[in-house]
N, C-alpha and C positions, 0 to 999 in steps of 0.2 A: 695191820692193814684186816689180815685173815681174821683178828678178834672182832675187829668191827664187821667186815662182812658177815662172821656168826650171828653177831647180836641185831645186828639189821635185819637177818632174815630172821629170826626168830619173833623179835619186834611187829614184823609185817605180817607172817605167815604162820604161828603157832599160834593156835588160840587160848583160852585161859578159862573154856568153859568146862563146865565138869562133863565126866564120861557122862554120854548116853546113856548106861545102863543104870547108873545112880538116877536118872530124872523120868518120875512118872510120868502116864499118858497123860492125865489133865493137868500136869504142870506144862508138858510140852504144845498140850492145846491152847493153852493158857499163854505160853510163850509167842507162839507161830501166829496168834489173835491181836494178841499187844503190838507183835513186829507187821503185819500185814495188816492193819488198822489203828494207826497212831492215831493219839485223842485229838490234836490239832487239825490233822486230814477230815476224819469223822466229823468234829466241828462244822469244820468249813463246807462239806458237804450236805450236813440237814439245812445249814443258814443258805445253801447254793440251791435248795431243794424250796426252800422258801422264797426267796429270788426267785425261782421257777414259778411257782404258783404266782406271786404277783407281775411276773412278766408274761404267763397265759391269761390274766386278769387285764392287762394291758392289751394283747393280741385281741383279747374278744370286744373289749371297749371299741378299740379302734375298728373294727372289722364288722361289729353290728352298726355302729354311726354311722361308716362312710362305705364299707363294701369293698371289693376286687375293682378297683375303676379308677379312675385318673385322677380327682382329689386324693388317693391314696397312693399311687402312686409319685403324685408330684411330690408328696410329705417324704415316703422314704426316700426318691430320691435327691432332696435336697438335705436330706441327712449325710451323705454318703460323703462330699468334697470335706467339710469339716469334720468327719470324723476322720478323713483321710489326713487333712493337715494335723490332727488331735494325735493320731499313731506316729505319725514321720516326724514331726519336733519334739514330742513331750514322752509319748509314751515308747518311741522306737530310741532315743536316749538316756530314759531311767530305768526301763523295768527291763532286767539283766546284768549292767555297771552297777547299779546303784548299791542295791544290795549286799554285794560280795567288797564292796570298799568299806561300805558302811559297819559291816558287821567286823571288817578288820580294823577299821580306826576305832572303835569301842573297843574293843582289846587293846589298845593303847593309850590311850587318852582321850574321853569321855567329851571331853568340851571340843575338841577338833573334831569330830564325831559331828557334835549338834553345828558347831559354825559351816562344814561340808555340806549337812543338807540343809540348812536354809538357804546358802547361797545358790546351793541347786534346785530350790522352793523358787526362789526371786525369778532366775533367769530364765526357768516354764511361764513364769506367769508374764516377764516382759514379751519375750520370744513367742509366744499363742495369740496376746494381743494385737503384736504387731502383724500376727497373718490373718487375721480373724478380719483386720482394719482393712486390707485390698480385698478380701473377700466379700465382703458386704459392699464395697464400691463397686466390684467387679461382677457382684452376682449374678446379672442374666445375660453376660456373655458366655460364662461359664456352662450356661444348657448347653451351644453348642458344642458339647464333648462330654462332657456328663450325661444328656439325657437328648440324643441325635435326634428320639423321634417326636421328640416335643416338637409342638408350634403353639404361634398366639397366646390364643388367654394361656396354656398349661406351662409356658415360660415364664409369661408374668408372674403366675401363683408361685412356680417353682424357685424364683428371685425372692419371693417376700417371703417363703420358708425358708428358705436359705439363711437371708438377713437377723431373723427371729434366732435364729437356730445356733449360729455366729457367737452371741452372744455368752450362752450355755460351757461353746470348747473352754470358755476362759477357765471359767468355776471348775470345770474337769480337771485345766492341768495344774491346777492345785491342788484336787485331790488327790491324782495319779501319785503326784509326790511322797505327799501323807499319807498315802495306804501304803506304800515300800517302809518307808518307817515302819507304820503298824505290823506291818510282816517282821520285820526284824526284832520286831519289840516281840514278837509271836501274841499279838494282840488281836487273833483271828476276826471275833466278833465285831467289833468295831468294824473292821476291813472289811468282811462280807457286807456285810448291812446294805452298803453304799449303792446298791443296786435297785435294792427291793426302793428305797427311799424313790430312785430317782424314775423306777417305775411308777410308781406312787404316784409322783407328778403328771406322770402321763396321764394316767387312768384319768386323773381329776381334769386336765387339758380336753380329754376327749370329752367325759359325761358330762361336764357343767362349763365350762369355759365356752364350746362348742357349741354352744345352744345360740350364744350372741354373734362369736368368732367364727362359725365352722369350723374348717380343716385349723383355720391358725390356732383356734384353743388349741388343738395336739399341739401345734411347733410351740405357745408359749408354755404350757405345761413341760416340754423338753428343758425350759431352764428352769421351772419350778424345781423339777425333780433335779438338776444340776446341781442345785443348792444343799436340795436335802442328801445328796451323796455329799457333799464336804462337808453339811453339816454334821451328820452323822461321824465322820471322819474326824473332826474335832472332838468330838463327844472321846472318843478313844485317846486322841495326842495326848489330849489334859489329865490322861489316868496315866503318863508315862512322865518319864524326867525332861522331854523334850520341848520345847515351846517355840513354835515357828515364830518368825520374823523379820524384818524386811534386811538382805544381807548380799553384800557384793563383795565379801572375799575372796577374790577370786587367786588368791597366793596360797590360800589353807592345802595343808597337805591331803594329796586324794581328787583332787580337781585337775592337776594335768594327767594321772591315769585314765580318769574318768571320759576326760575329752576322748583320750588317743582311744579307749573304749567303745565311747558313743557313734562313733563313725560309722563303721560296719553296722554296729547295732542297728543305726535308724535307718541303713538301705534294706534290710532285712523285718521292718516291725511292721511297716505300713503294708505290707505286700498283700495281707489280708482284705485291709481297707481295698487298695488298688484293685484285687480280683475282686471283691465286691463291688466296688463303681463300675468296672468293667461286665460285669454278671447286668447290671443294672441297668447300660448304656445297649447289650445286647436284649436284653425281655423289653425293654422301650421299645423298640423297632417291632415284637410280636404283638398277639392281641392285646386288647385291655386288663387290665388288672393281672398282666405276668408279673410286675415289679412289686405288687402286694402280696400276691397269692408266693412268689419264692420270699419272700420275705418272710411272710408267715410260716412256710413248712422251717427255714434255717431258723427260727427263731425255737421251734421244737426240737431241731437237730441238737443247738446249741445247750439246751440243757444238758443232756446227757454227758456229753463233754466238758461242760462245765461243773456240773456236782460231780464226777468224777478224778476227770484227765488234770482238768485246772486245780481241783478241792487238793487233789493229795500231791501232788506236783506243786504248787505253793507251800503247802506243811510241809512238806521234805527241803526245800529251797535251801533254808538257814541253815538246817544242820547239813548240808551238802557244801556249803560254802565255807563254815566253819569245819569242815571236817579238812577239806582242802585248804585254806588256811596255816590249819594246825601241821599239815602233812601229813595225818592220817586215813591213810591209804583203805586201811584196812574197816573203819568206821564209814568212808565215803562209799565204799562198796559195799558193804551189809545195808545202810540206808537206800543204796538206788536198787539192788536188789526186790527188798523189800517194797518198795514203791512200782516196781518194774513189775512183779507179778500181780499187786493188787490192784491197779490200775489196767494190766494188760485185761486180768480176768473180768473184772464187774465195767465196766468198757464196750466189753463185745455182748455181754447179757444185754446189758440197755441198749445198746445198736441189734441185737436181734429182738430185742423189743417192742422199740420203734417200728421194724422192721415188719412184725406181726401186727401188733396193734396201732401205727399211729394212725391207722386210715379212720379207726375209733373215735380214736381221742381227739382227730381233728373236727369229725363232726360233732363230739359230745361238746369240745368248748367254742369252737368257730360259729357253725350252722344255726343260724337265723337270722332275721333283718333283712340285708342286704349283703349278708354273706353266702349265697345260693348254692344249690348241689353243684352247679357248674365248678364253682371255685372250690367246692370239698374236694372231688375228682380233681382237679389239676394239682390242688396243694396235697393231695396226700399222692400223687406220680412224684412229687418234687422227694417228698418224706423216706419215702422207700427207697429211693435212689442214694439218698445224703446219710441215711441211717448205718448206710457200709463204709460212710468213712469216720464213723464215730472211734472205735479203737486207736486209728493211725493216728487221727489227732490229737489223741488222748496222750497215746504213748511220747506224741512231739511234746506236747506240755514237758513231762518227764524229761527228756534228753534235751533237749534245749537247754534247760536252766541247767541242768548236770555240765553240759559246757562252760556256760555262763558262771559255775562255780569256779573253775578253772581259771577264769579271768580272758577267757579268750571268747572274742564276739563274730569273728571272723569265717567261723565253721557253720553259725548256725545261720549268718546272713547267706551264703552258699548255697545252705542243703533250700532255706526261702525262695532265694533268686530258681533253683531247679524248679523247686514244683511250682513256681509260679508262670516260669516257662513253659513246661509244660501241661500244666493246667490249659493255661490258656490255646498252646497251641492245640491240645485234642477237643478244648471246646469248639473254637475257630474253623476245627478242621469238619466235625460231627454235626453240628448245627444249621447246615441246609439241610441234613437229611432228617434229622431228629429231632430240631427244632427246641425247646423249651428244655428236654428233657436233655439236653447236652451241657446243662449249666451246673447241675449237681454228678454228672459226669465226669466233668472236667475238676470239680470241688472235689471228689473223690482222688481222683489221677493226681490231682497236686498234694494231698496230701500222702499218700502213699510214700512218693516219688521222697517227697521232706523227712519224712523217716527214715529212709534205706538211706539217705544220706548224713542223715546224721547217727544213726548208728554205727555205719562206718568211723565217722572221726571221733564215736567219744571212746573205743576203745584205749585208742595208743592215749589219749591226754588221761585215763584213767588209771595206767598202766606205769604215769612219769608221777604219780601224786607219792610225793615222800621225797622225790630221788635227787639230791643239791648236788651232786656232781656226775659227771660224764661217767665213769665206772660204775656208780651206784645208780644212775637211770638205767646202765644198760644189764645192770644186774637185777633192777627190777622186773624189766623187760623181758630180758630171759626166763625167768620165777614166774613171770606171769603166763607166760606162752606156755611154759614146761606143765604148771599146776593144773591148764587147760586140757593141754595134751593127755594128760593120766588121769586127769578126775572125768566120770562119766557127769552129767548135767545131772540133777536132783528131779524126779517125778515129778516135783508140781511145775515146773521151768518146759518140760519136755508139754504139759497139758495145755498152758498157755500156749504156748509156742505152735503147737499142735491146733486149739481153738483160733489162734491170727489165722493160720494160715487157711483154715477150711472157711473160715469167714472173708478171705480175702475171693476164695475161688467160688464159691457159691454167692457173694457179692457181685463179682465181676459178671458170672451168668444171667443173673435176675437182673443188673442193671443195661444187660446187653438185651433181655424180652422186655424190659419195659420200657425199652430208647425206639423200638423196632415198635410197639404195640400203640406209642401215640405220637406216631409221626405224623399224624394229621396236626399236629400244634403247630408244624413249621408257615409261614408267612405273616405279613404284614397288609392291610388286616384281612383277619379268616375268614372265610364262608360259614358259618357256623353248624353245627348238627340239625338248628329246628330252621331252618331256612326252607322255605315250601315244604311245607309239613303236611303230607296228604296230596302231595301231587298239586299240580298248577289248573288252574281254572281255565275254560277252552273260551276260546276268545270271541266275542261278538261280530257276525256279519252282515252287513246289510244287503241283499242283494239286487233292491230294487226299493231306494228311499218313495219313490212317488206310487208306490203300489201300496195301499192300506193293509197293511201289517206283515207285509212281505218282511221277514227276518229267520234268517237259519244259524246255527251255531254249528262249527269245528267241533266235534270230539263225540264221544260218546252220548253224551246227551240232547236229546232230542230237543229241547228249548232249556230259555234263561230267561228266568223274571225277576226282576222287572231287567229289561234289556230294550237295545237301539230298536226305535219303531218311531214312523212316524204316528201323528197324530189325525185327529178328524178332519181334522182344516188339510187336505194338500200341500197348504206352502209351508206350514211349519213342520221341524223337526225334532224329535225328542230321544232323550239318550239317558240313561240310567246304566251305572256297573253294580251298583251299589245292589247286595240283599238283606233283606231282613230274616229276623230269628224264624227258624221252622220246627216242626217236632224233632225230625235229627240233623240237626247244625243250630248252634248259634249264630247270630247278626255277625256284620264286619265288623261291626263299629265297636271300641273299645275309647274309652275315655281316660283322662290322663289319672295317674294314682297317684303322681304329685303335681303341685302347681307351677312345678318349672319344666314338666316333663310334657311339651305340650308336641314339640317336636317327634320324640321318639313313637308319644301316641300316633302324630298324624302315620308318622312310617308304620307302626304296628298295625292301622286303620288302611293301608295302602296297601301293606302287604295281604290282607285278609281277601281283600277284594281282588285280587290276584289270584290267592291262591284256595282250591278247592275245600279247604279243610279250613275255617278261622282257629287262632290263637290269640284270648284275649288274655290272658293271663300277667301276672305281675311282673313272674322273673323273666319275662321273654321281653317287657318293658323296659325292663333296668338294662338289660343287655343291650338294648338299641340305645337307651342315654350310654352309656359307655362308649359303644363303637364311633355315636356321634361326634362326641367330645374329643375323642381318638383321631379323628380326622378334620376336624374343623374348630377347634378350640372351645371354650365353653366361658360366656358371657352372665354373671347376676345369676349366675348358679343353674340357668338351661344352657342348650346347645342352639350353635347357630345353624341355617337352614342350611348352606355347604356339605351341613354332617346328613341330612337325611337324601338330599340327592345322591350323595357320593356312595353312603351307607346304602340306598335300595340295589344301588349296582354292584356294590363289593356284594350282595347276600344273593347274585342271582337273578333281581327282578328286571333287570333288564338297564339299559341308561337313560337316565336325572339329569336334571341342571336348573339352578339357578337363573334366574333370568330376569329383568326388571324391561318397563317403558315408562314414557313419559305420563300419560294419560292411563286413566282406568279400564276407557273405554277399548283403545288399543292392548291395552294387560290381557282383558276380558277377552278378546279376538284369539289371541294366542294361544291361551290357555284352551280355550275350546278346539281350535282346530289340532291343538297334539291330542287331546283326550280322544277328538274320535277319529284320529289315523291310526295312533297307536294300541285302542282298545285298553287303555291303562289309567289311573287315574289321576290326577295333579293336583297339588297346592297351592293356598293364594296365605301368603303373609299379611296377618292383618293385624288391626290395632298399632299401628306407627312401627309393625314392626316387632312389637312383641309375644305374638300369638298367631298359633297355626291354622287354616283350615285344609281340610282335605277336599277335592272337586270329582267327583265319581259321576258326574252327568250335566248335563245341562238341556235347553230347548233354545232354538234358535228359528229360523225364517227360512234355512234352505239347511241342506247338509254339506259341515263344513271341508268334506273329504271329496266333494265335486266341485264346488265352488267357495271362492274368494267372497262373494256377493251375498252375505248376511248379516242376519245382526242378531245378537245376542239377545235372548228374551228373558231367561233367568238359568240359576248354577242350581246342581245339585249339591250340597253340601254337607261334610260332618262336622261338628262342630266338639274338639275332643274336649271341651271346658265341659261338654253338659254331663249332668245336668246341674253344674252351679249357677251362683248370681253371681256379677259383676256389678260394684257399687259402682263402677266407670262407665259400662258396657251395657247393663242393664243383664235380663234373663238371657242364658243360651239355647241356642233351638235343638231339641231336636234331634238324631241320626236321619240322611235322607230331604233335610229339607229343602223348598222349592222354593227359592227367594228371588224373589224379581230383580232385575239388576238396579231399579229406580232405586229398590231399598238396599243397597248392598252401600252405598258411602258413608250408612253409619258407623259400621264396621273397616271396611276395607278402605284404608290408609294410607295416603303417600309415606314411604318410611323417612322415620325422624327420632336420632333418638341421639344420649349424650355424645356418645363416640361418633363423629363422624367419617362413614366413609363413603368414596370419591363417589363408588359407582352406582350408590343406591338411596343416597339423601335425595329425598326431594322425586323420587320414584317408585313405582306400586311394583310388588316386590313376585314373585311368586317360582311355583317350582314346577317345572312342567317335564315330563316322558316325551324322549325322542328316539331316534328308527336310529 
């Protein structure tokens, strides 16, 4: 026994490397470089950078085409549930348990390993197909918990996009299993390029298919990308001895242990997707565009984590699995330590780089088109906090795979759950205070906790490698502890640990500052910084409507032109809140920048009438469109008048409401009285409900503020379609047109659209300010 103990100690702990003094400095540096940067890890890192470039192109295409708005919110929200199902049912059961078993079986019998892989592949496709069929049927019902902030047309859009994306997840199920075979065979190139073709499919959908299909083009791009993901991996598979075929040989060796290991792993794998789904649910209750901007920042963050953490951990996984299966503790430790130092150092550098240059990268790659300055600022804030998580998440990839290699899936599951619970708890606690910033803070917290639990769990499992009996495992454990106690840590490990600790402390402080400085992101919907820019215009006050020229103004200005005034006929009362352009200011009017933006254009013109300083920018109109759609939904690419009314109230311009009357005359009477009493503009929903006019004034036979016995003679309107020409309605009227009542029926029609709405159909619809 003593001789066997001595032999075991010699095999486990004595080095057969040449003495250090016989090795040149150049050879040492070369050996260190080869150890720290293995070929497989470097190849994967390079290809993941290529994938990241295509991923940025995908983000750019989506941002430029759709901007940070409700359509892209629905697109990203629709991705979450199918992704969650894929992670739980397939990735959760395959990534981790599959590779160590497949590698072990190949060492015993090649054909058994192939049969094992074919059975797992077939089961993955069947299970995913059943799950996606269920989601396809019940897609609208899932919006209540996946996107509780959605309503109306947003729910319909979400359900339609989700159904398209369900089809792609079945393809991904097959691709995931084949990817694990490629990793085991060390065919890293075709394994890594799957994401490249996936992103390319989305780019094609966003730039080409979106022209006729809108946001649905991007969804079909997801399906095209899924087939590209599978296709390139099939190319790699046919360069190996494995041939994919349908098989359900459930009695094949390894299937039983796979089922035992996949149970705990299935509970841990979807934690990331579940957290993303929770974050999307929370973001849907914040400002419009929050989900989209959160996803953009996450994609930038994932570049660093994928390029370093996933690449080098994936490359090390086959070696770790083979060493654990052979009981070679020294090889296991050597591979793990080299990967730990490499991943720890490089991922920290990447995290610090994103922290410093992330804002520039977002502005360079994403700004332009519908992605405006507000979207850039919000995405930069999220990325700055997420950058802190990169070193911790990268090391999680390595520690988890090291434990998987020892045929244990319970401990990584416990670590994932611990991180999830604490991360979600932290987000929930601080979100009422810091709003959107709580999401990246919670995510970083999750990864720190997960890494800590994995580090504690790995040490005893590593110590047991190579022990075949109780006394030998005890010997190994004692010798491991003794060797750790006698030998100081190498300088490289000390440096890496110091950098990680500094990143944690500095990142926590930076995160706190970022969170508090962005505390205005709380709330739904939000009052944006551009509301009432330049102050509020003083109200017009009539002192004596029967006295010619009797008009006064509250506020510093002595007069308002044009204003409420009696006409030359003492029985006629005229009022107009609109202000034309002057040398020192622009006009109140702003037309719709897109054909479907009549509601936000009407909101913007109304805001200008009520503000001292008009804002006629496209950026503001785009934000108003997002706000209106987030409140009342979208139909045929436009927004509902309820978004107009409630949106102005949200932005601090007083209360407004959508109302109807059975006749046009009754509707006009109500509109005129509310304009006169509140000194704020109203709106008419014209063209059978397809267009919006702003009403800034009127002419009547008496003052509506003092009597109900008046007849409206004309309305002052701002047609936001101007200066366009309509093939149906003719030329649009210029701003501040005085339209006689007998001319209104040409445009002001009773509501009649394809979708029946009970309280509007056949009635005259308008938006009025109320006290």
